[in-house]
C-alpha positions as CSV (number, residue, x, y, z in Angstrom):
1,M,-13.0,4.9,0.7
2,A,-9.3,4.5,0.0
3,L,-6.7,7.1,0.9
4,P,-6.1,9.7,-1.8
5,H,-3.0,9.2,-4.0
6,E,-1.5,12.4,-2.7
7,E,-1.6,11.0,0.9
8,V,0.0,7.7,-0.1
9,N,2.7,9.5,-2.0
10,A,3.4,11.7,1.0
11,I,3.7,8.7,3.2
12,A,6.1,6.9,0.8
13,K,8.2,10.1,0.3
14,Q,8.5,10.7,4.1
15,V,9.5,7.1,4.8
16,L,12.0,7.0,2.0
17,E,13.5,10.3,3.2
18,D,13.7,9.0,6.8
19,V,15.1,5.6,6.0
20,I,17.4,6.4,3.1
21,G,17.7,10.1,2.6
22,N,21.0,11.1,0.9
23,K,22.9,8.0,1.9
24,P,25.1,6.6,-0.9
25,Y,24.0,3.3,-2.3
26,A,25.5,0.3,-0.4
27,H,24.4,-3.2,-1.4
28,K,25.0,-4.5,2.1
29,D,22.5,-1.9,3.5
30,S,19.9,-2.1,0.7
31,V,18.1,-5.2,2.0
32,D,17.6,-3.6,5.4
33,W,16.5,-0.3,3.9
34,N,14.0,-2.0,1.6
35,Q,12.6,-4.0,4.6
36,K,12.3,-0.8,6.7
37,V,10.7,1.1,3.9
38,V,7.9,-1.5,3.3
39,E,7.3,-2.0,7.0
40,N,7.1,1.7,7.8
41,I,4.8,2.5,4.9
42,T,2.5,-0.4,5.8
43,K,2.4,0.8,9.5
44,K,1.4,4.3,8.4
45,L,-1.3,3.0,6.0
46,V,-2.8,0.7,8.6
47,S,-2.8,3.5,11.1
48,A,-5.1,5.5,8.8
49,G,-7.9,3.1,9.8
50,K,-9.3,2.4,6.4
51,P,-11.0,-0.9,5.7
52,Y,-8.2,-2.2,3.5
53,K,-5.5,-4.9,3.4
54,Y,-2.2,-3.5,2.1
55,I,0.5,-5.1,0.0
56,V,3.6,-2.9,-0.3
57,T,6.6,-3.5,-2.5
58,S,9.8,-1.5,-2.9
59,S,12.6,-1.8,-5.5
60,L,15.9,0.0,-5.0
61,L,18.3,0.7,-7.9
62,Q,21.7,2.2,-7.7
63,I,22.0,5.1,-10.1
64,A,24.9,4.6,-12.4
65,N,25.8,5.4,-16.0
66,G,23.7,3.2,-18.2
67,S,21.6,1.5,-15.5
68,G,18.0,0.9,-16.3
69,L,14.9,-0.3,-14.6
70,N,11.5,-1.4,-16.1
71,V,8.8,-2.3,-13.6
72,S,5.2,-3.2,-14.3
73,T,2.3,-4.7,-12.4
74,I,-1.2,-5.9,-13.1
75,S,-4.1,-6.7,-10.8
76,Y,-7.3,-8.6,-11.2
77,W,-9.7,-7.3,-8.6
78,N,-12.8,-5.1,-7.9
79,K,-12.0,-1.9,-9.8
80,N,-14.8,-0.1,-7.8
81,L,-13.2,-0.8,-4.4
82,D,-9.6,-1.8,-4.7
83,V,-6.8,0.7,-5.5
84,S,-3.1,0.6,-6.5
85,Y,-0.6,3.4,-6.1
86,M,2.9,3.8,-7.5
87,Y,5.5,6.2,-6.2
88,R,8.9,7.0,-7.8
89,W,11.5,8.5,-5.5
90,E,15.0,9.5,-6.5
91,S,18.1,10.7,-4.7
92,K,21.4,11.5,-6.3
93,H,22.5,7.9,-5.4
94,M,19.5,5.7,-6.0
95,L,16.0,5.3,-7.4
96,A,13.2,3.6,-5.5
97,I,9.9,2.4,-7.0
98,V,7.2,1.7,-4.4
99,Y,3.9,0.0,-5.2
100,V,1.0,-0.1,-2.8
101,F,-2.0,-2.3,-3.3
102,A,-5.1,-1.5,-1.2
103,V,-7.6,-4.4,-1.3
104,A,-11.0,-3.7,0.3
105,I,-12.0,-5.9,3.2
């Protein structure tokens, strides 16, 4: 059985807070932040010991007047076993959208 959505959301929130927190957006740092976010979320998911393969994506957007972001995803898989999660995180400087795909082994 996959992790509950609340647990995945808590993992994503904690990692985003630890890696980015209230730092102002800096393009030169965003690649490193994004890499750390997906790596740390994946490590925490794997440590839960569930029989799943994980795919984790993260998008960061600087919050500015008039900025917009539209993200969508679709999966073709076993709806009885496989699960996807989406988590939206926002600080006063940026927005992050994290997708987690859990594919049963």
